[in-house]
KEKE-3310 file (N, C-alpha, C; in steps of 0.2 Angstrom, whole numbers, plus 5000, padded with zeros to 4 digits):
npx = (5362:5357:5344:5336:5334:5329:5317:5308:5307:5300:5288:5284:5282:5272:5262:5260:5256:5244:5237:5237:5229:5218:5214:5212:5203:5191:5191:5186:5174:5157:5149:5154:5149:5138:5139:5134:5121:5116:5119:5132:5128:5117:5123:5131:5121:5115:5125:5129:5117:5117:5128:5125:5116:5122:5135:5153:5150:5146:5155:5158:5161:5149:5140:5143:5141:5126:5123:5125:5116:5103:5103:5099:5084:5082:5083:5074:5062:5063:5067:5071:5086:5085:5075:5082:5093:5086:5081:5092:5097:5087:5087:5099:5097:5087:5095:5102:5095:5094:5087:5088:5092:5087:5076:5066:5066:5056:5049:5054:5048:5038:5046:5047:5035:5033:5031:5040:5056:5054:5041:5044:5054:5045:5036:5046:5049:5037:5038:5050:5045:5034:5041:5049:5040:5034:5023:5010:5015:5004:4995:5002:5003:4990:4987:4996:4991:4978:4981:4987:4976:4968:4975:4984:4995:5013:5016:5003:5002:5013:5007:4995:5000:5006:4995:4988:4997:4997:4984:4984:4991:4982:4973:4962:4950:4959:4956:4943:4947:4956:4949:4940:4949:4955:4945:4940:4950:4959:4966:4978:4985:4995:4994:4986:4980:4989:4980:4969:4976:4980:4967:4961:4970:4967:4953:4954:4961:4952:4947:4957:4963:4972:4983:4997:4998:4989:4998:5010:5004:5005:5020:5019:5011:5018:5029:5025:5020:5032:5037:5031:5028:5042:5056:5070:5086:5082:5071:5077:5087:5076:5070:5079:5082:5068:5068:5076:5069:5056:5053:5058:5049:5037:5038:5039:5028:5022:5027:5020:5009:4998:5001:4996:4999:5000:4989:4996:4994:4980:4964:4954:4941:4944:4950:4940:4936:4925:4923:4932:4935:4941:4934:4928:4937:4948:4961:4966:4972:4967:4977:4971:4961:4969:4976:4966:4961:4972:4975:4965:4969:4980:4989:4985:4986:5000:4998:5002:4999:4987:4973:4965:4957:4959:4970:4984:4996:5010:5008:4995:4990:4994:4986:4973:4971:4972:4962:4951:4935:4934:4946:4947:4955:4954:4952:4956:4968:4978:4988:4991:5002:5018:5029:5022:5015:5025:5026:5018:5010:5021:5038:5047:5058:5066:5069:5058:5046:5029:5014:5005:5013:5019:5031:5046:5056:5070:5075:5082:5096:5097:5095:5086:5074:5060:5054:5046:5033:5027:5017:5020:5018:5021:5032:5044:5039:5032:5019:5016:5014:5021:5029:5032:5026:5015:5003:5010:5018:5032:5049:5056:5069:5075:5091:5090:5078:5083:5095:5089:5081:5072:5065:5051:5034:5021:5005:4995:4989:4988:4991:4984)
npy = (4947:4934:4922:4917:4929:4937:4933:4934:4948:4951:4945:4953:4966:4963:4960:4972:4981:4975:4976:4991:4993:4986:4996:5008:5005:5002:5013:5024:5036:5031:5039:5042:5034:5040:5050:5052:5052:5061:5078:5088:5093:5087:5074:5077:5079:5066:5058:5065:5062:5048:5046:5052:5042:5030:5031:5026:5015:5019:5019:5007:4991:4985:4994:5001:4992:4991:5003:5003:4994:5001:5011:5010:5008:5021:5029:5027:5028:5041:5047:5058:5066:5065:5054:5044:5042:5037:5026:5018:5017:5010:4998:4993:4990:4980:4970:4967:4962:4950:4949:4948:4960:4957:4951:4960:4971:4976:4984:4997:5006:5010:5016:5028:5030:5023:5023:5022:5013:5001:4997:4995:4985:4974:4973:4970:4958:4950:4950:4943:4930:4927:4926:4916:4905:4905:4912:4917:4932:4940:4937:4942:4956:4960:4958:4968:4979:4980:4981:4994:5002:5000:5004:4995:4989:4986:4972:4967:4964:4954:4944:4941:4937:4925:4917:4916:4909:4897:4894:4892:4881:4871:4872:4880:4892:4904:4917:4920:4917:4927:4938:4937:4938:4950:4959:4956:4956:4965:4980:4983:4973:4971:4977:4970:4960:4946:4934:4937:4939:4926:4920:4926:4921:4907:4908:4912:4901:4891:4882:4875:4859:4849:4838:4842:4855:4859:4855:4864:4876:4881:4884:4894:4903:4907:4912:4923:4931:4934:4941:4954:4971:4975:4985:4993:4987:4975:4971:4968:4958:4948:4945:4939:4928:4922:4919:4907:4899:4896:4899:4889:4877:4883:4888:4876:4870:4878:4874:4863:4866:4867:4879:4892:4896:4907:4903:4900:4895:4899:4895:4901:4902:4904:4916:4925:4926:4928:4931:4934:4946:4962:4971:4965:4957:4957:4956:4965:4980:4996:5011:5024:5021:5015:5026:5034:5027:5027:5040:5044:5038:5046:5055:5048:5043:5034:5019:5006:4990:4993:4995:5004:5020:5027:5024:5015:5002:4998:4986:4984:4995:4992:4980:4985:4995:4987:4978:4986:4990:4997:4991:4979:4966:4949:4946:4934:4932:4941:4941:4947:4951:4959:4951:4939:4944:4946:4934:4931:4930:4936:4937:4951:4961:4976:4985:4982:4986:4990:5000:4997:4985:4976:4982:4979:4981:4982:4985:4978:4971:4958:4955:4947:4948:4955:4971:4982:4987:4992:5002:5001:5015:5018:5025:5026:5030:5027:5021:5022:5017:5027:5027:5039:5050:5046:5041:5042:5047:5043:5044:5030:5031:5037:5038:5030:5020:5015:5008:4999:4991:4976:4969:4965:4961:4955:4955:4958:4955:4964:4981:4996)
npz = (4900:4910:4906:4915:4924:4916:4913:4925:4926:4916:4918:4928:4923:4913:4922:4929:4919:4916:4928:4929:4918:4921:4933:4928:4919:4928:4937:4929:4927:4928:4921:4909:4900:4896:4888:4875:4874:4884:4889:4895:4907:4910:4912:4923:4934:4934:4938:4951:4958:4958:4965:4977:4981:4981:4985:4987:4977:4966:4956:4952:4943:4942:4942:4931:4921:4922:4919:4905:4901:4904:4897:4883:4885:4892:4882:4873:4881:4884:4896:4908:4916:4930:4932:4926:4934:4946:4940:4938:4952:4957:4950:4953:4967:4965:4959:4970:4978:4972:4960:4944:4931:4918:4922:4926:4918:4909:4917:4916:4909:4918:4929:4935:4942:4954:4970:4980:4984:4989:4985:4971:4973:4977:4966:4956:4961:4959:4944:4942:4947:4940:4927:4929:4931:4919:4916:4905:4896:4893:4904:4914:4912:4912:4925:4931:4926:4931:4944:4945:4941:4953:4963:4970:4983:4982:4988:4987:4974:4971:4980:4973:4961:4963:4968:4956:4947:4953:4951:4938:4937:4942:4933:4931:4924:4918:4914:4920:4933:4935:4934:4944:4956:4955:4956:4970:4979:4992:4991:4999:5006:5012:5024:5032:5046:5053:5054:5045:5033:5032:5030:5018:5008:5009:5004:4992:4987:4987:4978:4974:4971:4969:4978:4979:4976:4987:4997:4996:5000:5014:5016:5007:5012:5024:5020:5013:5024:5030:5021:5020:5025:5026:5025:5016:5019:5025:5018:5006:5011:5015:5002:4996:5004:5002:4988:4988:4997:4993:4980:4970:4973:4971:4959:4951:4950:4940:4929:4924:4918:4904:4892:4882:4865:4852:4839:4824:4810:4803:4797:4782:4787:4800:4800:4796:4783:4771:4758:4743:4737:4735:4742:4752:4759:4772:4772:4761:4762:4765:4764:4767:4776:4786:4791:4795:4805:4815:4817:4825:4837:4840:4853:4864:4880:4888:4895:4905:4900:4896:4883:4877:4872:4883:4888:4885:4879:4870:4862:4865:4857:4845:4842:4844:4835:4823:4824:4823:4817:4805:4799:4802:4805:4810:4828:4832:4826:4831:4843:4861:4867:4862:4860:4855:4844:4836:4830:4821:4804:4791:4789:4785:4775:4780:4770:4761:4768:4770:4773:4786:4790:4804:4815:4824:4839:4850:4866:4875:4882:4877:4862:4854:4862:4861:4864:4860:4849:4834:4821:4804:4793:4781:4770:4778:4789:4806:4817:4835:4853:4864:4880:4885:4878:4873:4861:4846:4830:4821:4814:4805:4803:4811:4823:4835:4833:4821:4825:4834:4829:4825:4816:4805:4801:4791:4789:4779:4763:4752:4748:4746)
capx = (5359:5355:5337:5332:5333:5324:5310:5303:5306:5295:5282:5283:5281:5266:5256:5260:5252:5237:5235:5236:5223:5210:5212:5209:5195:5186:5191:5184:5167:5152:5146:5157:5144:5132:5140:5132:5114:5115:5125:5137:5125:5113:5127:5133:5115:5115:5131:5128:5112:5118:5134:5122:5113:5126:5142:5158:5148:5144:5159:5160:5159:5142:5135:5143:5137:5120:5121:5124:5109:5098:5104:5094:5078:5081:5083:5067:5057:5064:5069:5075:5092:5084:5073:5087:5097:5081:5081:5099:5097:5082:5088:5104:5093:5083:5100:5105:5089:5094:5083:5092:5090:5084:5069:5061:5069:5050:5046:5058:5043:5035:5050:5045:5028:5034:5031:5046:5061:5051:5036:5048:5056:5040:5034:5052:5048:5032:5040:5054:5042:5031:5046:5051:5034:5032:5017:5011:5014:4996:4991:5005:5002:4983:4987:4998:4986:4973:4984:4987:4969:4965:4980:4987:5002:5017:5014:4997:5004:5016:5002:4990:5004:5007:4989:4987:5002:4994:4977:4985:4992:4975:4970:4957:4950:4963:4953:4938:4950:4959:4944:4937:4955:4955:4938:4939:4956:4960:4973:4983:4986:5002:4992:4980:4983:4991:4975:4966:4979:4979:4960:4961:4973:4962:4947:4956:4963:4947:4946:4964:4961:4977:4987:5003:4997:4988:5004:5014:5001:5008:5025:5018:5009:5023:5035:5022:5020:5039:5040:5027:5030:5049:5060:5077:5090:5078:5068:5082:5088:5071:5069:5084:5079:5062:5070:5078:5064:5048:5053:5059:5043:5030:5037:5039:5021:5019:5030:5016:5003:4998:5003:4993:5002:4996:4988:4999:4991:4973:4961:4950:4936:4947:4952:4934:4937:4919:4923:4939:4935:4944:4929:4926:4942:4952:4969:4967:4972:4967:4982:4968:4958:4974:4978:4961:4960:4979:4974:4959:4973:4986:4989:4982:4991:5003:4995:5005:4993:4980:4972:4959:4959:4960:4977:4987:5003:5013:5004:4988:4988:4994:4981:4966:4970:4971:4955:4946:4930:4937:4952:4944:4959:4950:4955:4960:4974:4982:4990:4990:5009:5022:5033:5019:5014:5031:5027:5011:5012:5027:5044:5048:5064:5065:5068:5051:5041:5024:5010:5001:5018:5021:5038:5048:5062:5073:5080:5086:5104:5096:5092:5082:5069:5055:5051:5043:5030:5023:5014:5022:5013:5023:5037:5049:5035:5028:5015:5018:5012:5028:5028:5033:5023:5009:5003:5014:5020:5040:5052:5061:5076:5079:5095:5088:5074:5087:5100:5087:5076:5074:5061:5045:5029:5016:4998:4990:4991:4989:4990:4981)
capy = (4946:4927:4921:4917:4935:4941:4931:4938:4955:4952:4944:4958:4971:4961:4961:4980:4983:4972:4981:4998:4993:4986:5000:5014:5004:5003:5019:5028:5037:5028:5044:5042:5030:5044:5057:5051:5053:5066:5084:5087:5097:5082:5069:5078:5078:5059:5056:5067:5058:5042:5045:5053:5036:5024:5032:5023:5010:5022:5018:4999:4987:4983:5001:5003:4987:4991:5010:5002:4991:5005:5017:5009:5010:5028:5034:5026:5030:5047:5047:5063:5064:5061:5048:5039:5040:5034:5020:5015:5016:5005:4992:4991:4989:4974:4965:4966:4957:4943:4949:4950:4966:4954:4948:4966:4977:4978:4989:5003:5012:5013:5016:5035:5029:5019:5028:5020:5008:4995:4996:4993:4978:4969:4972:4966:4950:4947:4950:4937:4924:4927:4924:4908:4901:4906:4915:4921:4940:4944:4938:4946:4962:4961:4959:4975:4984:4980:4983:5001:5004:4999:5006:4990:4990:4980:4966:4964:4960:4948:4939:4939:4933:4919:4914:4916:4905:4891:4893:4889:4874:4868:4871:4883:4896:4910:4924:4919:4917:4933:4943:4936:4940:4958:4962:4954:4956:4971:4984:4985:4967:4971:4980:4965:4956:4939:4929:4940:4937:4919:4919:4929:4916:4902:4910:4913:4893:4886:4877:4871:4853:4844:4837:4844:4862:4861:4854:4870:4882:4883:4888:4900:4909:4908:4916:4930:4934:4936:4947:4960:4976:4977:4990:4995:4981:4970:4968:4965:4951:4943:4944:4934:4922:4920:4915:4901:4894:4896:4900:4883:4874:4886:4888:4869:4869:4881:4871:4857:4868:4868:4885:4895:4899:4909:4900:4903:4893:4899:4894:4906:4903:4907:4923:4928:4928:4924:4933:4936:4952:4967:4975:4961:4953:4962:4956:4971:4985:5004:5015:5029:5018:5015:5034:5037:5024:5029:5047:5044:5037:5051:5058:5043:5043:5027:5014:4999:4984:4996:4994:5008:5027:5030:5023:5010:5002:4998:4980:4986:5000:4989:4976:4989:4997:4982:4975:4991:4987:4998:4988:4972:4960:4946:4946:4928:4931:4945:4940:4953:4954:4961:4945:4934:4948:4945:4927:4930:4933:4934:4941:4957:4965:4983:4988:4981:4988:4994:5002:4991:4980:4977:4984:4977:4984:4978:4989:4973:4968:4952:4958:4943:4949:4961:4975:4986:4986:4999:5000:5006:5019:5019:5031:5027:5032:5022:5025:5018:5021:5029:5027:5046:5055:5043:5038:5046:5045:5045:5041:5024:5032:5041:5034:5025:5016:5011:5004:4993:4988:4969:4965:4966:4955:4957:4952:4960:4952:4969:4988:5001)
capz = (4906:4909:4904:4922:4927:4912:4914:4930:4925:4909:4921:4933:4919:4911:4928:4930:4913:4917:4934:4927:4913:4926:4937:4925:4916:4933:4940:4924:4929:4924:4918:4903:4896:4895:4885:4869:4875:4889:4888:4901:4913:4913:4914:4930:4937:4935:4942:4957:4962:4959:4970:4983:4985:4981:4988:4983:4974:4960:4951:4952:4937:4941:4940:4924:4917:4923:4916:4898:4900:4905:4893:4877:4888:4893:4876:4870:4886:4885:4903:4911:4920:4937:4931:4922:4941:4949:4937:4939:4958:4959:4947:4958:4972:4963:4959:4977:4981:4969:4954:4938:4926:4912:4924:4927:4913:4906:4922:4916:4906:4924:4934:4939:4945:4960:4976:4986:4982:4992:4979:4965:4974:4977:4958:4954:4963:4955:4938:4942:4948:4933:4922:4931:4931:4912:4916:4898:4896:4892:4910:4919:4912:4914:4932:4933:4923:4936:4951:4944:4941:4960:4967:4974:4985:4978:4991:4986:4967:4973:4982:4967:4956:4966:4967:4948:4945:4956:4948:4931:4939:4944:4926:4932:4919:4919:4914:4926:4940:4937:4935:4952:4960:4955:4959:4977:4983:4995:4988:5004:5009:5017:5030:5035:5051:5050:5053:5039:5027:5029:5028:5012:5004:5008:5000:4984:4985:4990:4973:4972:4974:4970:4985:4980:4977:4995:5002:4996:5003:5020:5016:5003:5016:5029:5016:5013:5031:5032:5017:5021:5031:5028:5020:5016:5019:5028:5013:5002:5013:5016:4996:4994:5007:4999:4982:4991:5001:4990:4972:4966:4974:4968:4951:4947:4948:4934:4923:4923:4915:4897:4890:4876:4860:4847:4833:4818:4804:4803:4790:4780:4791:4807:4798:4795:4776:4768:4751:4741:4733:4738:4745:4758:4762:4777:4770:4757:4767:4762:4767:4770:4782:4790:4792:4799:4812:4818:4819:4830:4843:4842:4859:4868:4885:4889:4901:4905:4900:4893:4875:4875:4871:4889:4890:4879:4879:4863:4859:4865:4853:4838:4841:4844:4828:4817:4824:4822:4812:4798:4796:4801:4805:4815:4834:4833:4823:4834:4851:4864:4868:4856:4858:4851:4838:4832:4828:4816:4798:4786:4789:4779:4775:4781:4762:4757:4772:4769:4777:4789:4794:4812:4816:4831:4842:4856:4870:4879:4880:4874:4856:4853:4866:4858:4869:4857:4843:4831:4814:4798:4789:4774:4769:4783:4796:4810:4823:4841:4859:4868:4887:4888:4875:4872:4854:4840:4823:4821:4808:4807:4801:4818:4825:4840:4831:4817:4829:4839:4825:4825:4811:4804:4800:4786:4788:4774:4756:4747:4751:4740)
cpx = (5356:5347:5333:5331:5329:5317:5305:5303:5301:5289:5279:5281:5274:5261:5256:5255:5245:5232:5232:5230:5217:5209:5209:5203:5190:5185:5187:5176:5162:5149:5149:5153:5139:5132:5136:5124:5112:5121:5127:5133:5120:5117:5130:5127:5114:5120:5131:5123:5113:5124:5131:5120:5116:5132:5148:5156:5147:5148:5162:5157:5152:5137:5136:5140:5129:5117:5120:5118:5103:5098:5099:5086:5077:5080:5076:5061:5058:5065:5074:5081:5089:5079:5077:5091:5093:5081:5087:5100:5093:5084:5094:5101:5089:5088:5102:5100:5089:5089:5087:5089:5085:5076:5064:5063:5062:5047:5050:5053:5039:5039:5049:5039:5028:5035:5038:5051:5057:5046:5039:5050:5051:5037:5040:5050:5042:5034:5045:5051:5038:5035:5048:5046:5032:5025:5016:5010:5007:4993:4995:5004:4995:4983:4991:4995:4980:4975:4986:4980:4967:4970:4982:4993:5005:5017:5009:4999:5008:5011:4997:4994:5004:5001:4986:4991:4998:4988:4977:4987:4987:4971:4962:4956:4954:4960:4947:4941:4954:4955:4941:4943:4955:4950:4938:4944:4958:4965:4978:4984:4991:5000:4987:4984:4985:4984:4970:4969:4979:4973:4959:4964:4969:4956:4948:4959:4958:4946:4953:4963:4967:4982:4993:5003:4995:4995:5009:5010:5004:5014:5025:5016:5014:5028:5031:5021:5027:5041:5037:5030:5037:5050:5067:5080:5087:5074:5072:5084:5083:5068:5074:5083:5073:5063:5073:5073:5058:5049:5052:5053:5038:5032:5038:5033:5018:5022:5025:5010:5003:4996:4999:4998:4998:4995:4991:4995:4983:4969:4956:4944:4938:4948:4946:4933:4931:4919:4931:4940:4937:4940:4927:4931:4947:4958:4970:4966:4973:4971:4976:4963:4962:4975:4973:4960:4966:4977:4969:4963:4978:4985:4986:4987:4993:5000:4998:4999:4987:4979:4966:4961:4959:4965:4978:4994:5005:5009:4998:4986:4988:4988:4974:4966:4969:4965:4949:4942:4931:4943:4951:4948:4955:4955:4959:4966:4980:4982:4990:4998:5013:5026:5029:5016:5019:5031:5021:5014:5018:5032:5045:5055:5063:5065:5061:5045:5035:5019:5006:5005:5018:5029:5040:5055:5064:5077:5084:5093:5103:5092:5087:5074:5066:5053:5046:5039:5027:5020:5017:5017:5016:5029:5041:5045:5033:5025:5017:5016:5019:5025:5029:5029:5016:5009:5005:5016:5027:5042:5056:5068:5080:5084:5092:5084:5078:5092:5096:5081:5077:5070:5055:5041:5024:5010:4993:4993:4991:4988:4989:4980)
cpy = (4938:4928:4920:4923:4938:4940:4934:4945:4956:4951:4951:4965:4969:4962:4968:4982:4981:4976:4988:4998:4993:4992:5006:5012:5004:5009:5025:5029:5034:5033:5046:5039:5034:5048:5056:5053:5059:5072:5083:5090:5090:5076:5071:5078:5071:5057:5058:5064:5051:5041:5047:5046:5030:5024:5029:5018:5013:5021:5011:4997:4986:4989:5002:4998:4989:4998:5007:4998:4995:5010:5017:5011:5017:5032:5034:5027:5038:5050:5054:5061:5062:5056:5042:5037:5036:5027:5015:5013:5009:4998:4989:4987:4981:4969:4963:4962:4951:4943:4952:4956:4963:4951:4955:4972:4979:4984:4995:5008:5015:5015:5023:5034:5027:5024:5028:5014:5001:4993:4992:4986:4973:4969:4968:4959:4947:4946:4943:4931:4923:4924:4916:4904:4901:4907:4919:4929:4943:4944:4942:4954:4965:4962:4965:4980:4985:4983:4991:5005:5005:5001:5000:4991:4985:4973:4962:4961:4954:4941:4937:4935:4926:4914:4912:4910:4898:4889:4890:4881:4869:4868:4874:4890:4902:4915:4924:4921:4925:4939:4943:4939:4947:4961:4961:4955:4964:4974:4985:4979:4967:4974:4975:4962:4949:4934:4931:4938:4930:4917:4920:4923:4910:4902:4910:4905:4889:4879:4874:4864:4847:4845:4842:4852:4864:4860:4861:4876:4885:4887:4894:4906:4911:4913:4924:4933:4937:4941:4954:4965:4978:4982:4990:4988:4975:4967:4964:4959:4946:4942:4938:4927:4918:4916:4909:4896:4893:4896:4892:4878:4877:4886:4883:4867:4873:4878:4865:4860:4867:4876:4887:4898:4901:4905:4903:4902:4893:4898:4900:4908:4906:4915:4928:4931:4924:4927:4936:4942:4957:4970:4971:4958:4959:4962:4961:4977:4993:5007:5021:5027:5017:5021:5036:5034:5026:5036:5048:5043:5042:5055:5055:5043:5035:5025:5008:4994:4987:4995:4999:5015:5031:5028:5016:5009:5000:4992:4982:4990:4997:4984:4980:4992:4993:4978:4979:4988:4990:4995:4980:4966:4957:4945:4940:4927:4936:4944:4948:4955:4954:4955:4941:4938:4947:4938:4927:4932:4931:4939:4945:4959:4972:4986:4987:4982:4992:4996:4995:4985:4981:4978:4983:4980:4981:4983:4985:4973:4962:4954:4953:4944:4955:4965:4980:4985:4992:4996:5004:5009:5021:5025:5032:5030:5027:5025:5020:5021:5021:5030:5036:5051:5052:5040:5043:5043:5047:5042:5035:5026:5036:5036:5028:5019:5011:5006:4998:4990:4981:4965:4968:4960:4958:4953:4953:4957:4959:4977:4992:5007)
cpz = (4904:4909:4910:4925:4922:4913:4919:4930:4920:4913:4925:4928:4915:4916:4929:4924:4914:4923:4932:4921:4917:4930:4934:4921:4921:4936:4935:4928:4926:4919:4910:4898:4893:4891:4878:4869:4879:4888:4895:4908:4916:4915:4921:4935:4939:4939:4950:4962:4963:4964:4977:4986:4986:4984:4983:4978:4966:4954:4949:4945:4936:4939:4933:4919:4917:4919:4908:4897:4900:4899:4886:4879:4889:4887:4873:4875:4887:4893:4905:4916:4928:4937:4929:4930:4945:4947:4939:4947:4961:4955:4951:4965:4972:4962:4965:4980:4978:4962:4949:4934:4921:4915:4925:4923:4910:4911:4921:4913:4912:4930:4938:4942:4951:4966:4980:4982:4984:4987:4973:4966:4974:4970:4955:4954:4960:4948:4937:4944:4942:4927:4923:4930:4923:4912:4908:4900:4897:4899:4915:4918:4912:4922:4935:4930:4929:4943:4950:4944:4948:4963:4972:4977:4982:4981:4988:4978:4968:4975:4977:4962:4957:4965:4960:4945:4947:4953:4942:4932:4940:4938:4927:4926:4920:4919:4919:4932:4942:4938:4942:4957:4960:4957:4967:4982:4986:4992:4992:5008:5015:5024:5035:5040:5049:5049:5046:5033:5025:5027:5020:5006:5004:5005:4993:4982:4986:4985:4970:4975:4974:4977:4985:4980:4984:4999:5003:4999:5009:5020:5012:5007:5022:5025:5015:5019:5033:5027:5018:5027:5032:5023:5021:5016:5021:5023:5007:5004:5012:5008:4994:4999:5004:4992:4983:4993:4997:4983:4969:4966:4971:4961:4947:4947:4942:4928:4921:4918:4908:4896:4883:4872:4855:4840:4827:4810:4804:4797:4788:4784:4798:4805:4797:4787:4773:4761:4750:4737:4738:4743:4752:4761:4765:4775:4765:4760:4763:4767:4771:4775:4788:4795:4797:4806:4817:4821:4825:4837:4845:4848:4864:4873:4885:4895:4901:4905:4897:4885:4873:4875:4877:4891:4887:4881:4871:4859:4860:4858:4845:4837:4841:4837:4822:4818:4824:4816:4805:4795:4796:4803:4812:4822:4835:4830:4826:4842:4854:4865:4862:4855:4854:4845:4833:4829:4822:4810:4794:4787:4783:4780:4777:4775:4759:4762:4768:4773:4780:4793:4801:4811:4823:4833:4849:4861:4875:4877:4876:4867:4852:4856:4863:4864:4868:4851:4841:4825:4808:4795:4784:4774:4775:4790:4800:4816:4829:4847:4863:4875:4889:4884:4872:4864:4850:4834:4823:4814:4809:4806:4807:4821:4830:4837:4825:4820:4832:4835:4824:4820:4810:4801:4796:4787:4782:4768:4751:4750:4746:4743)
residu = (UNK:UNK:UNK:UNK:UNK:UNK:UNK:UNK:UNK:UNK:UNK:UNK:UNK:UNK:UNK:UNK:UNK:UNK:UNK:UNK:UNK:UNK:UNK:UNK:UNK:UNK:UNK:UNK:UNK:UNK:UNK:UNK:UNK:UNK:UNK:UNK:UNK:UNK:UNK:UNK:UNK:UNK:UNK:UNK:UNK:UNK:UNK:UNK:UNK:UNK:UNK:UNK:UNK:UNK:UNK:UNK:UNK:UNK:UNK:UNK:UNK:UNK:UNK:UNK:UNK:UNK:UNK:UNK:UNK:UNK:UNK:UNK:UNK:UNK:UNK:UNK:UNK:UNK:UNK:UNK:UNK:UNK:UNK:UNK:UNK:UNK:UNK:UNK:UNK:UNK:UNK:UNK:UNK:UNK:UNK:UNK:UNK:UNK:UNK:UNK:UNK:UNK:UNK:UNK:UNK:UNK:UNK:UNK:UNK:UNK:UNK:UNK:UNK:UNK:UNK:UNK:UNK:UNK:UNK:UNK:UNK:UNK:UNK:UNK:UNK:UNK:UNK:UNK:UNK:UNK:UNK:UNK:UNK:UNK:UNK:UNK:UNK:UNK:UNK:UNK:UNK:UNK:UNK:UNK:UNK:UNK:UNK:UNK:UNK:UNK:UNK:UNK:UNK:UNK:UNK:UNK:UNK:UNK:UNK:UNK:UNK:UNK:UNK:UNK:UNK:UNK:UNK:UNK:UNK:UNK:UNK:UNK:UNK:UNK:UNK:UNK:UNK:UNK:UNK:UNK:UNK:UNK:UNK:UNK:UNK:UNK:UNK:UNK:UNK:UNK:UNK:UNK:UNK:UNK:UNK:UNK:UNK:UNK:UNK:UNK:UNK:UNK:UNK:UNK:UNK:UNK:UNK:UNK:UNK:UNK:UNK:UNK:UNK:UNK:UNK:UNK:UNK:UNK:UNK:UNK:UNK:UNK:UNK:UNK:UNK:UNK:UNK:UNK:UNK:UNK:UNK:UNK:UNK:UNK:UNK:UNK:UNK:UNK:UNK:UNK:UNK:UNK:UNK:UNK:UNK:UNK:UNK:UNK:UNK:UNK:UNK:UNK:UNK:UNK:UNK:UNK:UNK:UNK:UNK:UNK:UNK:UNK:UNK:UNK:UNK:UNK:UNK:UNK:UNK:UNK:UNK:UNK:UNK:UNK:UNK:UNK:UNK:UNK:UNK:UNK:UNK:UNK:UNK:UNK:UNK:UNK:UNK:UNK:UNK:UNK:UNK:UNK:UNK:UNK:UNK:UNK:UNK:UNK:UNK:UNK:UNK:UNK:UNK:UNK:UNK:UNK:UNK:UNK:UNK:UNK:UNK:UNK:UNK:UNK:UNK:UNK:UNK:UNK:UNK:UNK:UNK:UNK:UNK:UNK:UNK:UNK:UNK:UNK:UNK:UNK:UNK:UNK:UNK:UNK:UNK:UNK:UNK:UNK:UNK:UNK:UNK:UNK:UNK:UNK:UNK:UNK:UNK:UNK:UNK:UNK:UNK:UNK:UNK:UNK:UNK:UNK:UNK:UNK:UNK:UNK:UNK:UNK:UNK:UNK:UNK:UNK:UNK:UNK:UNK:UNK:UNK:UNK:UNK:UNK:UNK:UNK:UNK:UNK:UNK:UNK:UNK:UNK:UNK:UNK:UNK:UNK:UNK:UNK:UNK:UNK:UNK:UNK:UNK:UNK:UNK:UNK:UNK:UNK:UNK:UNK:UNK:UNK:UNK:UNK:UNK:UNK:UNK:UNK:UNK:UNK:UNK:UNK:UNK:UNK:UNK:UNK)
# end
């Protein structure tokens, strides 16, 4: 047979294979991704719940991609099938609103606590804007912690977040401004009349003096008025509009601020070292003291942004334990966030782990992003604050922790 006839046949054959492969790849039920972490009955529950809420979209490539991204978080957070389905649906909603998974994945430990999809979208918006403005995680999480304690609606968190970002551009004292903001802002600002909301914004911006910031306020107010009291597809659409109309201007202000970074090379005086004997120098860790301090925390409930025995998150736990007077690590040495804690001390190989070392994990598709921190207790054990079970001690040899382990840092010179 002449070559000119063979070539079209071969091309048709190759195209058919590609179409067949692509069709089968995309038509495969997303629940196939769940089989290693959920049993058949649990997988069926997740699939049915997602189909009920998303319909034909449930088998789209986008849903399968999000499923694979959420799975590591779901295992770490011990999400039930219903909670997993809820998380998947809400993450789909935030992506529809123009908020990528990577911007709000830190919300997954809180996913079951939102009263509505709208509340989740507002909080996702706050996380997205905080990320774009490079608001330090410490202040982002403080605001989330206060919003939970004072039962703010999601819109109020968006409003407070924008004001906090602008206050940093104005170089106001962030701690003072945040304290004033959380003490005085009404918890349900979405319900205020337009005039009252505008007046409230003016009160919290009265010390903003730069002309650029002042010039931005009218557009910020207008956008906030258009965002509130919306639900469903109307909110999704308006969030997309908001990202185009306001975020670029608002977030460009945040780029000019002077940002805090943990001081890594501290002097002996900074570290509180006044005597190099083992009895006086905090750098000499007693395993018995570490175990005693950690035991006092076992069972403490998880609280996003918390750092006390009434509720703590992972980095709040590690910082509180290590700065306990019985261990005595200087507070100046220990940043608040897990990502900043991963920058102090010396990097340690897993095979060299000792009690007192900080151990880090990532549930994110971006494995360079630290999403969890705990304390090595020695003998392949570590203590940490789990969102599902509170403060517990687990084995580092469990598969999930082994797969998601990213490194360790040592701050103690000697362990005895």
